[in-house]
C-alpha positions in Angstrom: 6.3 -106.4 114.2 7.5 -107.8 117.5 11.2 -107.3 116.7 10.4 -103.6 116.4 8.8 -103.3 119.9 11.0 -102.9 123.1 10.5 -105.4 125.9 7.7 -104.5 128.3 10.0 -104.7 131.3 12.3 -102.1 129.9 9.3 -99.8 129.3 8.2 -100.4 132.9 11.6 -99.4 134.2 11.7 -96.4 131.9 8.4 -95.1 133.3 9.6 -95.7 136.8 12.7 -93.6 136.2 10.6 -90.9 134.6 8.3 -90.7 137.6 11.1 -90.5 140.1 13.7 -88.7 137.9 16.2 -90.9 139.6 17.6 -94.3 138.8 18.4 -95.0 142.4 14.7 -94.4 143.5 13.5 -96.4 140.5 15.7 -99.3 141.6 14.3 -99.1 145.1 10.7 -99.2 143.9 11.3 -102.1 141.4 13.6 -104.1 143.7 16.5 -104.3 141.3 20.0 -102.8 141.4 20.7 -99.3 140.3 23.2 -100.6 137.7 20.5 -102.9 136.3 18.1 -100.0 135.9 20.8 -97.9 134.2 21.7 -100.8 131.9 18.1 -101.3 130.9 17.7 -97.6 130.0 20.8 -97.7 127.9 19.6 -100.8 126.1 16.2 -99.1 125.5 18.0 -96.1 124.1 20.1 -98.4 121.8 16.9 -100.1 120.7 15.1 -96.9 119.7 18.3 -95.3 118.5 17.7 -92.1 120.4 18.7 -90.5 123.7 15.7 -90.5 126.0 17.2 -88.9 129.2 19.3 -85.8 129.6 21.8 -87.0 132.2 23.6 -83.6 132.3 20.9 -82.1 134.5 20.2 -82.7 138.1 17.7 -84.1 138.5 17.7 -85.8 135.1 15.1 -84.7 132.6 13.6 -86.1 129.5 14.9 -85.2 126.1 12.3 -84.1 123.5 12.4 -87.6 122.0 12.1 -89.1 125.5 9.1 -86.9 126.3 7.3 -88.0 123.2 8.3 -91.7 123.6 7.1 -91.7 127.2 3.7 -90.2 126.3 3.2 -92.7 123.5 4.1 -95.6 125.8 1.7 -94.5 128.5 -1.2 -93.9 126.0 -0.6 -97.3 124.2 -0.2 -99.4 127.4 -3.2 -97.6 129.0 -5.4 -98.5 126.0 -4.1 -102.1 126.2 -4.8 -102.3 130.0 -8.3 -100.9 129.5 -9.1 -103.4 126.7 -7.9 -106.3 128.9 -10.0 -105.1 131.8 -13.1 -104.7 129.6 -12.6 -108.3 128.3 -12.3 -109.6 131.9 -15.4 -107.8 132.9 -17.4 -109.1 129.9 -16.1 -112.7 130.6 -17.0 -112.6 134.3 -20.3 -110.8 133.7 -19.3 -108.6 136.6 -22.1 -106.2 137.2 -20.5 -104.8 140.4 -17.7 -103.1 138.6 -17.7 -99.3 138.1 -15.1 -97.6 135.9 -14.1 -94.0 136.5 -12.3 -91.9 133.9 -10.2 -88.9 135.0 -6.9 -87.2 134.3 -3.5 -88.4 135.7 -3.0 -85.8 138.4 -6.5 -86.1 139.8 -6.3 -89.9 139.8 -2.8 -90.0 141.5 -3.3 -87.4 144.2 -7.0 -87.1 144.8 -9.0 -90.2 143.8 -6.6 -93.1 144.5 -5.6 -92.1 148.0 -9.3 -92.1 149.0 -10.5 -95.2 147.2 -9.4 -97.6 149.9 -12.0 -96.1 152.3 -14.8 -96.6 149.7 -13.8 -100.2 148.9 -13.5 -101.0 152.6 -17.1 -99.8 153.1 -18.3 -101.4 149.9 -16.2 -104.5 149.3 -18.8 -105.8 146.8 -18.1 -103.0 144.4 -15.0 -103.1 142.2 -13.8 -99.6 141.1 -11.6 -99.4 138.1 -9.8 -96.1 137.4 -9.0 -95.3 133.8 -6.6 -92.4 133.2 -7.0 -90.1 130.3 -3.4 -89.3 129.5 -4.2 -86.9 126.6 -7.3 -84.8 126.1 -10.3 -84.6 128.4 -11.8 -87.5 130.3 -15.2 -88.6 129.0 -17.6 -91.5 128.6 -16.8 -92.3 125.0 -14.1 -94.7 126.2 -16.5 -97.1 127.9 -16.3 -95.7 131.4 -19.3 -95.5 133.7 -18.4 -92.2 135.4 -16.2 -89.4 134.1 -14.5 -86.6 136.1 -13.3 -83.7 133.9 -11.6 -80.4 134.6 -12.9 -77.2 133.0 -15.9 -74.9 133.0 -18.5 -77.6 132.8 -20.0 -76.2 129.6 -19.3 -79.0 127.2 -21.5 -80.3 124.4 -21.5 -83.9 125.8 -23.2 -82.7 129.0 -24.9 -82.1 131.3 -22.1 -82.1 133.9 -22.4 -81.8 137.7 -20.0 -79.6 139.6 -17.8 -81.5 142.0 -15.7 -78.6 143.3 -14.1 -75.4 142.1 -10.3 -75.1 141.8 -7.9 -72.8 143.7 -4.2 -72.2 142.9 -1.6 -71.5 145.6 2.2 -71.4 145.6 3.5 -74.3 147.6 6.8 -76.0 148.4 8.3 -78.4 150.8 9.0 -77.2 154.4 12.7 -77.9 153.8 12.7 -75.5 150.9 11.6 -72.6 153.2 14.2 -73.7 155.8 17.0 -73.7 153.2 16.0 -70.5 151.3 14.0 -68.5 153.8 10.3 -67.2 153.7 8.8 -65.5 150.7 7.6 -62.0 151.8 6.2 -60.5 148.6 5.4 -61.3 144.9 8.7 -60.0 143.7 10.5 -62.5 145.9 8.2 -65.2 144.7 8.9 -64.4 141.0 12.6 -64.5 141.7 12.6 -67.9 143.3 13.1 -71.2 141.5 9.6 -71.8 140.1 8.5 -75.2 139.0 6.7 -75.1 135.6 4.5 -77.7 134.0 4.7 -77.6 130.2 1.5 -79.0 128.8 -0.7 -78.1 125.8 -4.1 -78.4 127.6 -6.1 -75.2 127.0 -7.5 -75.1 130.5 -4.1 -75.4 132.1 -2.8 -72.4 134.0 0.8 -71.6 134.7 2.8 -69.0 136.6 2.1 -66.2 134.2 -1.7 -66.7 134.5 -1.4 -67.0 138.2 0.3 -63.7 138.6 -2.3 -62.1 136.4 -5.1 -63.6 138.5 -3.7 -62.0 141.7 -3.3 -58.6 140.0 0.5 -58.8 139.2 0.4 -59.2 135.4 3.6 -57.2 134.9 5.8 -59.3 137.2 8.9 -60.7 135.6 9.6 -64.4 136.1 13.2 -65.7 136.0 14.3 -69.3 135.3 12.9 -72.3 136.9 12.4 -76.0 136.3 10.1 -77.5 133.6 8.4 -80.8 133.6 6.0 -82.6 131.1 3.3 -83.5 133.7 2.1 -82.5 137.1 3.1 -85.7 138.8 6.8 -85.0 138.0 6.4 -81.4 139.2 5.0 -82.6 142.6 7.9 -84.9 143.0 10.3 -82.0 142.4 8.5 -79.9 145.0 8.6 -82.7 147.5 12.3 -83.0 146.9 12.7 -79.3 147.9 13.8 -78.2 144.5 11.5 -75.2 144.1 8.1 -73.6 144.4 5.2 -75.0 142.4 1.6 -74.0 141.8 -0.6 -76.2 144.0 -4.0 -77.1 142.6 -6.5 -77.7 145.4 -7.6 -81.1 144.0 -4.0 -82.4 143.9 -2.2 -81.1 146.9 -4.9 -81.4 149.6 -3.5 -84.6 151.2 0.1 -83.4 150.8 -0.7 -80.2 152.7 -2.7 -82.1 155.3 0.3 -84.4 156.0 2.7 -81.4 155.9 4.7 -83.0 153.1 4.1 -79.7 151.4 3.3 -76.2 152.8 2.0 -72.9 151.5 5.0 -70.9 150.2 3.2 -67.6 149.7 -0.3 -67.0 151.0 -2.0 -65.5 147.9 -4.6 -67.9 146.5 -6.1 -67.5 143.1 -9.7 -68.8 143.1 -11.0 -70.1 139.8 -14.4 -70.4 138.3 -13.3 -73.6 136.6 -13.1 -76.9 138.5 -13.9 -80.6 138.4 -17.2 -81.8 137.0 -18.9 -85.2 137.2 -21.0 -87.1 134.7 -22.4 -90.7 134.7 -23.1 -92.8 131.6 -26.7 -93.1 130.5 -26.3 -96.9 130.8 -25.6 -96.4 134.6 -28.9 -94.7 135.3 -30.6 -96.6 138.1 -27.4 -98.5 139.0 -27.1 -98.8 142.8 -23.4 -99.3 142.7 -22.8 -96.2 140.6 -25.2 -94.2 142.9 -23.1 -95.2 145.9 -19.9 -94.2 144.3 -21.3 -90.9 143.1 -22.6 -90.1 146.6 -19.2 -90.9 148.1 -17.4 -88.7 145.5 -19.7 -85.8 146.4 -19.0 -86.3 150.1 -15.2 -86.5 149.5 -15.4 -83.3 147.4 -17.1 -81.5 150.3 -14.3 -82.6 152.6 -11.5 -81.4 150.3 -9.3 -78.7 151.9 -9.8 -75.2 150.7 -6.8 -72.9 150.7 
């Protein structure tokens, strides 16, 4: 079996390249040379006997095989990491640990940047974040708290509302400097729009956004497409186009002026993020403290 599995280090470098869509930036993050990263990716492609990256595009993108391979890698390694963490907790008998399950974008851009404040105030509590890379986050995977996006009406409820979502076109300040302001919806539709191609039923793209603001007949031309929201955010930060900003994800990026509103026409949704605790955590003081903190942070989240 082992001779059919690529080295873990090559998978780590591959994931880093995918996140940055740049071998140079991946080399900077991992502390190796750009040529070493390039060679590792080539060796990985030789190993799987398929092209994983389309190097003809700028920035580089994943091929169909690369998209599927990256998803499988993240899901498999994520399950392995969670299993190891569960074993460690069981061995240590650590009753101060609380595991939170949520999706990738929420974890990356909302939860993780805030967790430092919680752990500083509560150093006795270990918070473990478990990312649901496919499907909805839930408590079936052994987590203590789940945060899920949708309408809140799920059969495994009840779910408590954390905050409703809002969509807004956003971009980097540099993009507006280079291409000028967007004055109307026709100009917006004609700009280089950044799309996220996912199969989640609750996910809304540009067509749905224009419908929500009363412009269902608008024609969209071209754009960039990515397989997940994290890649789309990186593209927007690089000044490559206009993306749909979800309130939960871009709050901090707007507050620090890394991104800015491209066209002031918010689409307010009835859907949002919901919270649920495991029955085994009823009466847990540590979980109570984390839930209270999550509610407070949700109340402080910027509204467009």
